[in-house]
N, C-alpha and C positions, 0 to 999 in steps of 0.2 A: 504494499500500500504506500502510496505517495500523498503526503499532506502538503498541500499548497496553501501557504499563508501570505498575506499582504505583508509589505514591508514593516508596517506598524504592528501587526500581529506578531511577527517574528521577533522584533525588537522587544516587545512586551513579554513574550515568552522567554527570551534570552535573559532579560532583566530579572523576571521572576525566578527562573531556574538558578541564575547566579546567587540570588539572594537566599535560596533554599539550599545551595551547595550541591546541586544535582544537575544532570545533563538536560538539555532541551527535550531530548527524547523521553527521559523518565518524567519530566514535568507534563508533557503531553499525554503520556500513558496514564498518569494519575488523574488528569483532567477527564479523560475518557472513562476511567473506572468510576469516577465521581458522578459524572453524567448518567451513565447506566444504572448506577446504584439509586440515585434520585428517581429516576424513571420507574424503576421496580418498586421503590417505596411508595411512589404515588400510586401505582397500579394496585398494590396490596391495600392501601388506605381506602381506595375507591371500592374495591371489592368487598372490604369489611363493612364500609358504610352502607352499601347495597344490601348486604346480607342483614344488617341490623334493621335497615328500613323495611325490608321485606318480612322479616321475622316479626317485627313489632309494629307492623303497619296499623293495626287497629288502634293500638294505644297512642301512637303518634298522631293519628287522625283526630282521636278524642281530645288530645292535649291542644291541638290546633283549633278546636271549636270554641 
């Protein structure tokens, strides 16, 4: 895979990686892992909310009245 960054993005990545004492590649890999993890978390929260809403639909409807 090739990651193409703008000059500004590359400079920001280099600066952040230097500040962390890691390579630009490691900084990019960490960012990807964090992005995926956040998406998975959002999916789990959404699924849990849907389950609670369907399981307790009657009670939630009565509370809203």
